N, C-alpha and C positions, 0 to 999 in steps of 0.2 A: 300112895309114895310119890312126894314130890320129886321132877327131874329138876334140876339146874339147871338152866339154860344157856342154850348152844349154840350161836349162829351156824353152824354146818347142820346139823338138827332143822331147825328152822327155814336154810334151804329146801333142804328135803322134805321138808310137806309135815316132817316127824311132830314138830313142833310151833304153835302160831300164836301171832300177838291176838290174843282173847279181852277184845273191851269187856264182854256180856255175855252171858246167857241169861236164857229165862224162860221160862213155861207163859205161856196165854194165847190169845183168838187172833189168828191171821185177818188182822184190815181191810187189806186191800188186794185185787184182783180174782181169779179166778176162784180161789181155795177163802174166799175171805167167808168170817163165820165160823172154821172148825179151829178145834183145838189143836197148835203146836206148838214146841221146844225149839228155838230162835238161839241161834250160834253168831252172833255178830264180833265178825271181825278186825280188826283196824288194819287203818291201811290204805289211802286212797288219793290219785292224786290225779282225779276229774277234776273236781276242782268249782262243782257249782257254787254257784253264788248263794244259791236257793237254799243249801243241803240244810236238814233239823236236827244231823249227825256228826258238825264238822267235829268235834271231841274226837271222832274215830280214826279222820284221817291220818294223825301222826303213829306212825307203828311203833315207834321208841315209847309213846309213853304208854301204853301196855305190854302187858309181863307175856315172853313168849310161854305156852302152855303146855306140854306133852301131849300129845292128840288122844291115849288113853284116859289121863281125865277127863278128858272132854265130854269123851262116848258113854262114861262110866256114870258121868252127873245127866247126861239128854237121856240113858237108860232108865231112870230115875223116873221122869216124867212124862212120854211120850213116843210113839212107834212113829210119827213127823216129825222130822226136823226143818229145820225155814233153817239156810247159812248165808248170811247177809255180811253187811258190811256198814264204812268201807265198803273196799271194794276187793269181794272174796279171791279175784282170780291172782290179783297181784302175787298170788301165794299157790303154791299144791295144793291141788285141793283132794291129789289122789291117794296120799296117807288116811285122810279123815275120811270121806266115805268110802273108800274100802273099808276101815273098822266098823262104821254105821254100819254097813250091810254086811259084814260078818252079825250084824243084832239084831238082823230083820228089819231093818228100818225102811220107811219111805225115806227119800231126802229128796229137798225142793232146793231150789237155791235161787239167789235175787242179784242180779249181776248187770254190770252197765254193756259187758264186753268190750271192754277195752283191754284185756289182755285173752290168749289165747285160753282156750277153753281146756281148765284137767279134771278129774273128777269122774265119777259117773251118776249119771241124775237122775232122778223118778219126775224129776217137771223144771224144768229149766222158764224161768221168768224173767223173759229180757227186759230193760232201761233202758237202749240208748242216750246218750247226751251230745251236745253238739261238737262239746271244747276238749272231745277225745270219744271218735267212732268207732264201733265193734270191730273187732277183728276175726280174723281165721273166721269156721266155715258154722258158729253159732248163729248165724240164721238161719243154716237149714235143721238148728238143734233147738232154736226155742217154740215150747209151749203155747207161748204167752209172750205180747211184746205190748208192753206197758210204757205208753208213751205222758211225761209230765208237762202240763200245760200251765205255763207260763204269761206266754200272751200270744195272739192271734198268730202267730207265725209259725207261732209250735205246731199247728195242724199241719201246715206244707210240711216241715219234719217231719211228723208223724205219718203223713203219707208214702214220703219216701225212702222210710225205714217200713212200711207195710209191704212197696213192690220188695224188700227183697229177702222176707220171711217166708215161710216153708205154706204151702196150702195148707189151712186146716189150724193153723197158729191163732189162737184170739188177740183180737186186738181189742184195748183198751186205750183210756183217754182218761188221764188220774187230776184235776184241779191240784196246783202247787197250793198249799194249806196257807200261805201268809195271804194269798191274792186271791182265793176262794169262791169269796162274794161277787170278785167280779169275773172268772173267768167261768165260772160253776153255770149259768145261763147260756153262755153261746158255745161251750162244748154239748148240753143239752139240745139246744137248734142243730149242733151237727150231728151230733150223732141220729137225730131223727135226719134229719135230710142222707144221711151214709149210715142206713142200720148192719151194716160190717162192723163199724164199732157198737162197743160198749164201753159206761161210765164206770170209771172204779172212783171209789171215793176210799179216805185213810178213816175209815168207821171205827178203828181206834180210838183217834183218837175226841170222834165223839162218843166214845163208852167210857172215856179215861183210863184204859186202860194204859200199858208200855206197845 
């Protein structure tokens, strides 16, 4: 049953501006190659100039959807859920993750960390951005640090961010897609010289899948 959009319910995290949801193969980071159901939430003010989902930025263009509807659809596809955006932590993720947990699902989040952490997560992928740095305790909760590399200066930023995450957090450098041919060679050289890092590729784009 459709629930009428209510700003108060959105504020409480009981409805979310859902941009899209789809079942696919995770293309990036530690879980690449595994099947997962993606929930892409609208709304982001981090403003990365190279963002490949800029249509997610304006939450007003995405209909507030009741979390019960989101969870019901997710349960039809997979027991592994990836919540992404936009910036999902713009919103209170507590109600959504509680509802997913009641279904016994494993829940991952991909976030810049620009807003305080809410929700209960089995895997946290932190992908910090220079123009709006992570806040709160997310550095200590990240399982995976993924830094997007657009130029050589991003390697310095990556090391600054790596110094802040907890021991055992996996470290990834990922070429920004539009400049991948330029940056991939020096990322490879950097990882070989600094083997605490790993290379993450957007393999879903090579596979031509969402």
